[in-house]
C-alpha positions as CSV (number, residue, x, y, z in Angstrom):
1,M,145.5,77.1,72.8
2,R,147.2,80.0,74.6
3,Y,148.5,81.3,71.4
4,K,145.2,81.3,69.7
5,L,143.7,83.1,72.8
6,F,146.5,85.7,72.8
7,L,146.2,86.2,69.0
8,T,142.2,86.7,69.3
9,L,142.8,89.2,72.1
10,F,145.5,91.2,70.3
11,M,143.4,91.2,67.1
12,N,140.2,92.3,68.9
13,H,141.7,94.9,71.3
14,V,144.7,96.3,69.5
15,L,143.5,96.1,65.7
16,G,139.8,96.3,66.4
17,I,139.2,93.1,64.2
18,R,136.6,90.7,65.6
19,L,138.0,87.2,65.2
20,Y,136.0,85.1,67.7
21,P,133.5,82.8,66.2
22,K,129.8,83.5,66.6
23,I,129.2,80.3,68.5
24,I,131.7,79.8,71.3
25,S,131.7,77.6,74.5
26,K,131.8,79.1,77.9
27,K,135.2,77.7,78.5
28,I,136.6,79.6,75.6
29,A,134.6,82.7,76.2
30,R,135.4,83.0,79.9
31,P,139.0,84.6,79.5
32,L,137.7,86.9,76.7
33,L,134.9,88.1,79.0
34,L,137.1,88.5,82.0
35,D,139.4,90.6,79.9
36,I,136.7,92.9,78.5
37,Q,135.1,93.3,81.9
38,N,138.5,93.9,83.6
39,D,138.1,90.8,85.9
40,S,135.1,92.5,87.5
41,C,131.3,91.6,87.8
42,L,129.1,93.6,85.4
43,M,126.5,94.2,88.0
44,C,128.3,95.0,91.3
45,L,131.7,95.8,89.9
46,E,133.5,93.7,92.5
47,T,136.9,92.3,91.3
48,F,137.0,88.6,90.9
49,S,139.1,86.5,93.2
50,D,139.4,83.4,95.1
51,K,136.6,84.6,97.4
52,I,134.5,86.0,94.7
53,P,134.4,83.6,91.8
54,S,133.3,84.4,88.3
55,E,130.3,82.7,86.7
56,I,129.1,83.0,83.1
57,H,125.5,83.9,82.6
58,H,123.4,83.6,79.4
59,I,121.8,86.9,79.1
60,D,118.6,85.4,77.5
61,H,118.5,82.6,80.1
62,N,118.7,80.1,77.1
63,S,121.5,77.5,77.8
64,K,121.4,76.5,74.3
65,N,122.1,80.0,72.8
66,N,125.9,79.9,72.9
67,V,126.6,83.1,71.0
68,F,129.4,85.2,72.4
69,D,127.1,88.2,72.7
70,N,124.9,86.2,74.9
71,Y,127.4,85.8,77.7
72,V,128.3,88.0,80.6
73,A,130.6,87.4,83.7
74,L,129.0,87.8,87.0
75,C,129.9,87.1,90.6
76,C,128.1,84.3,92.2
77,N,125.9,86.5,94.4
78,C,124.7,88.6,91.4
79,H,124.2,85.5,89.3
80,A,122.0,84.0,92.0
81,S,120.0,87.2,92.3
82,I,119.2,87.3,88.6
83,H,117.9,83.7,88.7
84,R,116.1,83.7,92.1
85,Y,115.0,87.3,92.5
86,N,114.5,88.3,88.8
87,K,117.0,91.2,89.1
88,S,117.9,92.8,85.8
89,L,121.3,93.2,84.2
90,P,122.5,96.7,83.6
91,I,122.1,96.7,79.8
92,D,123.5,100.2,79.3
93,R,126.7,99.1,81.1
94,Y,126.9,96.0,78.9
95,K,126.3,97.8,75.7
96,K,128.9,100.4,76.5
97,L,131.5,97.9,77.4
98,F,131.0,95.8,74.4
99,N,130.5,98.7,71.8
100,D,133.7,100.2,73.0
101,T,135.5,96.9,72.7
102,Y,134.4,95.5,69.4
103,L,133.6,96.9,66.0
104,Y,130.3,95.5,64.7
């Protein structure tokens, strides 16, 4: 498994070839997202640690939509604020991060 993950990250980041499948589980998407987001929350930019855990959020709030582009890594506080207080994601930051990382 680690070899596949390493190969995927290498192909994506070094060669610019998108290898991940369109539909992907959160468990497989998590390390890719954390690498893309530099181990930090997309909203508050806090670095993830033991005290600030990462959570994977569905952008469209549809738990059945398991497309990689629908995932984002957030800290637990920002994730809760989205669901409880209808805070919005910084879509411009999301687009910049993912457009700089992958070739579509």
